[in-house]
C-alpha positions as CSV (number, residue, x, y, z in Angstrom):
1,M,10.6,16.1,12.8
2,T,7.2,15.1,14.1
3,S,6.8,12.4,16.6
4,L,4.0,10.0,17.3
5,H,4.1,11.0,21.1
6,N,3.2,14.6,20.1
7,L,0.3,13.7,17.9
8,H,-3.2,14.1,19.0
9,A,-6.2,11.9,18.1
10,L,-7.5,12.6,14.6
11,D,-11.0,14.1,14.1
12,L,-11.5,12.2,10.8
13,D,-14.7,14.3,10.1
14,R,-12.6,17.4,9.9
15,A,-8.9,16.4,9.4
16,P,-7.6,17.3,6.0
17,R,-6.6,14.2,4.1
18,D,-2.9,15.2,4.0
19,A,-2.9,15.5,7.8
20,V,-4.3,12.0,8.0
21,A,-1.7,10.7,5.6
22,V,1.0,12.2,7.8
23,V,-0.3,10.4,10.8
24,L,-0.5,7.1,8.9
25,A,3.1,7.6,7.7
26,E,4.2,8.0,11.3
27,I,2.4,4.9,12.3
28,A,4.0,2.9,9.4
29,L,7.4,4.2,10.4
30,A,6.9,3.2,14.0
31,A,6.6,-0.5,13.0
32,G,9.9,-0.5,10.9
33,P,12.3,-1.3,13.7
34,A,10.2,-4.5,14.7
35,V,10.2,-5.7,11.1
36,M,13.9,-5.1,10.5
37,E,14.9,-6.7,13.8
38,V,13.3,-10.0,12.6
39,Y,14.7,-9.4,9.1
40,A,18.3,-9.1,10.5
41,S,17.9,-12.3,12.6
42,G,16.9,-14.4,9.6
43,P,13.1,-14.7,9.3
44,V,11.4,-18.1,9.7
45,A,8.0,-18.4,7.9
46,Q,5.0,-20.4,9.0
47,S,2.0,-21.1,6.9
48,K,-1.4,-19.7,7.6
49,S,-4.7,-21.6,6.9
50,D,-4.8,-20.3,3.3
51,G,-1.3,-21.5,2.7
52,S,0.4,-18.0,2.6
53,P,3.5,-17.3,4.6
54,V,3.5,-15.4,7.9
55,T,6.5,-14.4,10.0
56,L,7.1,-12.9,13.6
57,A,7.7,-9.5,11.8
58,D,4.1,-9.6,10.5
59,E,2.7,-10.2,14.0
60,R,4.9,-7.7,15.9
61,A,4.4,-4.9,13.2
62,E,0.7,-5.4,13.3
63,A,0.6,-5.1,17.0
64,I,2.4,-1.9,17.0
65,I,0.3,-0.4,14.2
66,L,-3.0,-1.4,16.1
67,E,-1.8,0.1,19.2
68,H,-1.1,3.5,17.7
69,L,-4.3,3.5,15.6
70,A,-6.3,2.8,18.8
71,R,-4.9,6.1,20.2
72,L,-4.9,8.3,17.1
73,A,-8.0,7.2,15.4
74,P,-10.3,5.9,18.3
75,G,-13.6,4.4,17.3
76,T,-12.5,3.9,13.7
77,P,-12.9,0.2,12.7
78,V,-9.6,-1.4,11.7
79,V,-9.3,-4.5,9.5
80,A,-5.6,-5.9,9.7
81,E,-4.3,-9.0,7.9
82,E,-3.1,-11.1,10.7
83,M,-6.2,-10.2,12.8
84,A,-8.4,-11.3,9.9
85,A,-6.4,-14.5,9.4
86,A,-6.9,-15.4,13.1
87,G,-10.7,-15.2,12.4
88,A,-11.5,-11.7,14.0
89,E,-14.7,-10.2,13.0
90,M,-14.3,-7.8,10.0
91,R,-16.1,-4.5,10.9
92,I,-16.6,-2.6,7.7
93,D,-18.3,0.7,8.0
94,R,-18.5,3.8,5.7
95,R,-15.0,4.7,7.1
96,F,-12.4,2.1,8.2
97,L,-8.7,1.4,8.2
98,L,-6.9,-1.2,6.4
99,V,-3.5,-2.6,7.6
100,D,-1.0,-4.9,6.0
101,P,1.9,-5.0,8.5
102,L,4.2,-6.8,6.0
103,D,3.3,-6.8,2.3
104,G,5.6,-8.9,0.3
105,T,6.4,-11.7,2.9
106,K,8.0,-13.7,0.1
107,E,10.3,-10.8,-0.7
108,F,11.0,-10.6,3.1
109,I,11.9,-14.2,3.3
110,T,14.2,-14.2,0.2
111,R,15.8,-11.0,1.6
112,N,15.5,-8.9,-1.6
113,G,14.3,-5.8,0.5
114,E,11.1,-5.3,-1.6
115,F,8.6,-5.6,1.2
116,T,6.6,-2.8,2.8
117,I,4.4,-1.7,5.7
118,N,1.0,-0.4,4.7
119,V,-1.7,1.6,6.4
120,A,-4.7,3.2,4.6
121,L,-8.0,5.1,5.5
122,I,-11.0,4.1,3.4
123,E,-14.1,6.3,3.1
124,D,-17.2,5.6,1.1
125,R,-15.3,2.7,-0.6
126,I,-12.3,4.9,-1.7
127,P,-8.8,5.0,-0.3
128,V,-8.5,8.6,0.8
129,A,-5.1,8.5,2.7
130,G,-2.3,6.0,2.9
131,A,1.3,5.3,3.7
132,V,3.7,2.8,2.3
133,F,7.1,2.2,4.1
134,A,9.9,0.2,2.6
135,P,12.2,-0.2,5.8
136,A,14.9,-2.1,3.9
137,L,15.0,0.6,1.3
138,G,14.7,3.4,3.7
139,R,11.9,5.0,1.7
140,L,8.4,6.2,2.6
141,W,5.6,7.2,0.2
142,F,2.4,8.7,1.7
143,G,-0.6,10.5,0.2
144,G,-4.0,12.2,0.9
145,A,-4.8,15.1,-1.3
146,R,-1.3,15.1,-2.5
147,A,1.4,12.4,-2.6
148,F,5.0,12.5,-1.4
149,V,8.1,10.4,-1.1
150,C,11.0,11.0,1.3
151,E,14.0,9.1,2.6
152,A,13.0,7.5,6.0
153,P,15.8,5.6,7.9
154,V,14.6,2.8,10.2
155,G,14.0,4.2,13.7
156,A,13.6,7.8,12.6
157,S,10.5,9.9,12.8
158,L,8.9,11.5,9.8
159,P,11.3,14.2,8.5
160,D,10.4,17.8,8.1
161,P,8.2,18.7,5.1
162,S,11.3,20.4,3.4
163,A,12.5,16.8,2.9
164,W,9.3,15.6,1.2
165,R,9.3,15.4,-2.5
166,P,5.9,15.9,-4.3
167,I,5.3,13.0,-6.8
168,H,2.8,12.8,-9.6
169,G,2.1,10.1,-12.2
170,R,3.7,11.2,-15.5
171,V,1.9,11.8,-18.9
172,A,2.5,8.5,-20.4
173,P,5.1,8.2,-23.3
174,E,4.4,6.3,-26.6
175,G,6.2,3.3,-25.2
176,L,4.9,2.4,-21.8
177,V,6.8,1.2,-18.8
178,A,4.9,-1.7,-17.3
179,V,5.6,-3.0,-13.8
180,A,4.4,-6.4,-12.7
181,S,4.6,-8.7,-9.7
182,R,8.0,-10.3,-9.1
183,S,6.4,-13.3,-7.4
184,H,3.0,-13.8,-9.1
185,A,3.2,-14.0,-12.9
186,D,0.0,-15.3,-14.7
187,A,-1.4,-15.7,-18.2
188,E,-3.9,-12.9,-17.9
189,T,-1.3,-10.3,-17.2
190,E,0.7,-11.3,-20.1
191,A,-2.3,-11.3,-22.4
192,F,-3.3,-7.8,-21.1
193,L,0.3,-6.4,-21.5
194,A,0.5,-7.8,-25.1
195,R,-2.3,-5.4,-26.1
196,L,-0.3,-2.3,-24.9
197,P,2.7,-0.4,-26.5
198,V,5.0,-1.7,-23.7
199,A,8.6,-0.5,-24.3
200,E,10.1,-1.8,-21.0
201,R,9.0,-4.1,-18.2
202,R,10.0,-4.0,-14.6
203,A,9.5,-6.4,-11.9
204,A,9.0,-5.5,-8.3
205,G,7.5,-6.8,-5.0
206,S,4.8,-5.7,-2.7
207,S,2.9,-2.4,-2.9
208,L,6.1,-0.9,-4.3
209,K,4.6,-1.4,-7.8
210,F,1.8,1.3,-7.1
211,C,4.6,3.6,-5.8
212,L,6.7,3.3,-9.0
213,V,3.6,4.4,-10.9
214,A,2.9,7.1,-8.5
215,E,6.5,8.5,-8.9
216,G,6.2,8.4,-12.7
217,L,8.8,5.6,-12.9
218,A,6.3,3.3,-14.5
219,D,3.0,3.8,-16.3
220,V,0.9,0.7,-15.7
221,Y,0.6,-2.1,-13.2
222,P,-1.9,-4.8,-14.1
223,R,-2.9,-7.6,-11.5
224,F,-5.2,-10.4,-12.4
225,G,-4.2,-12.8,-9.6
226,P,-5.8,-12.7,-6.2
227,T,-5.0,-10.0,-3.7
228,M,-6.8,-8.7,-0.5
229,E,-7.8,-5.2,0.0
230,W,-5.1,-4.6,2.7
231,D,-2.5,-5.6,0.1
232,T,-3.5,-2.7,-2.3
233,A,-5.3,0.1,-0.2
234,A,-2.3,2.1,0.9
235,G,-0.4,2.0,-2.5
236,D,-3.7,2.8,-4.3
237,A,-4.2,5.8,-2.0
238,V,-0.7,7.1,-2.8
239,L,-1.3,6.6,-6.5
240,R,-4.7,8.3,-6.5
241,A,-3.1,11.3,-4.6
242,A,-0.4,11.4,-7.3
243,G,-3.1,11.8,-9.9
244,G,-3.3,8.2,-11.1
245,V,-6.3,5.8,-11.1
246,V,-7.0,2.2,-10.3
247,L,-9.7,0.5,-12.4
248,E,-11.4,-2.8,-12.7
249,P,-10.9,-4.4,-16.2
250,S,-14.4,-3.3,-17.0
251,G,-13.4,0.4,-16.5
252,A,-15.1,0.9,-13.3
253,L,-13.3,2.5,-10.4
254,F,-11.6,0.0,-8.1
255,A,-13.6,-0.1,-4.8
256,Y,-13.1,-1.2,-1.2
257,G,-15.2,-2.5,1.6
258,K,-16.3,-5.7,-0.4
259,A,-17.8,-7.4,2.7
260,E,-19.5,-9.9,0.5
261,S,-16.0,-11.3,-0.5
262,R,-14.3,-10.7,2.9
263,L,-12.2,-8.1,1.2
264,R,-10.9,-10.2,-1.5
265,N,-10.0,-8.1,-4.5
266,G,-10.9,-8.9,-8.1
267,S,-8.6,-7.9,-11.0
268,F,-7.3,-4.4,-11.5
269,V,-5.1,-2.1,-13.5
270,A,-3.3,0.7,-11.9
271,W,-2.5,3.7,-14.3
272,G,-0.4,6.8,-13.8
273,D,-2.0,8.7,-16.7
274,P,-5.8,8.6,-16.5
275,E,-6.1,9.6,-20.2
276,V,-4.0,6.4,-21.2
277,A,-6.4,4.4,-18.9
278,R,-9.4,5.7,-20.9
279,R,-7.8,4.8,-24.1
280,F,-6.4,1.3,-23.3
281,G,-8.4,0.2,-20.3
């Protein structure tokens, strides 16, 4: 096993993307115990200024992640959800980090286990490394040049590489498996899916939807409702490392660092098979 205490600061100009992904995975794992402690005690939600829910778990996890990023990626700007919600300045450079300490707060509150801890590195508007940890499920997805999944009990460090399973988006079958948000259904998503040869639909919360596509358990994940870049960056990084692609409805590659919108995303579609994306996107 590796350990955060044994890791040295990253030279992001030279570090391989897989090495960056491993560090981000360790950092996401480090926030797991704080999240699950609140989960076990029965989370109480408050409302932020935009009406979205926040819990003590969001705040504790973010503090832990920011502390580790300050040591392991010094000098690299970080934009984190709760920091941004509190009005902190968003420093968006060519290279910056995005943090969502608890994606799927509604799933956390309803206690269905489908919430994640997300950390990603953006370079030149592309998510080049990311980690998605689902502490209640004990699973971790991470990717840089390649993508992996492994079992990850809360409180444990990243296991040895022998326990990592490489993942890749599958060649899409004739009948697609579509995955959609458990909490955010909308008419545009329904209209988009009606145009596709969908044989099965699955619902999932948080960034787990990207991970299902990256593992080859689903083929397409459309999202036409509002999201923020920290919601999507880590799952997007894992999917791209698994050979998938995330596109705007126009067919353009989905980009990050949208300072003009304060990192608010537009619509996107995540695909496991880029060839099918070209055919139906």
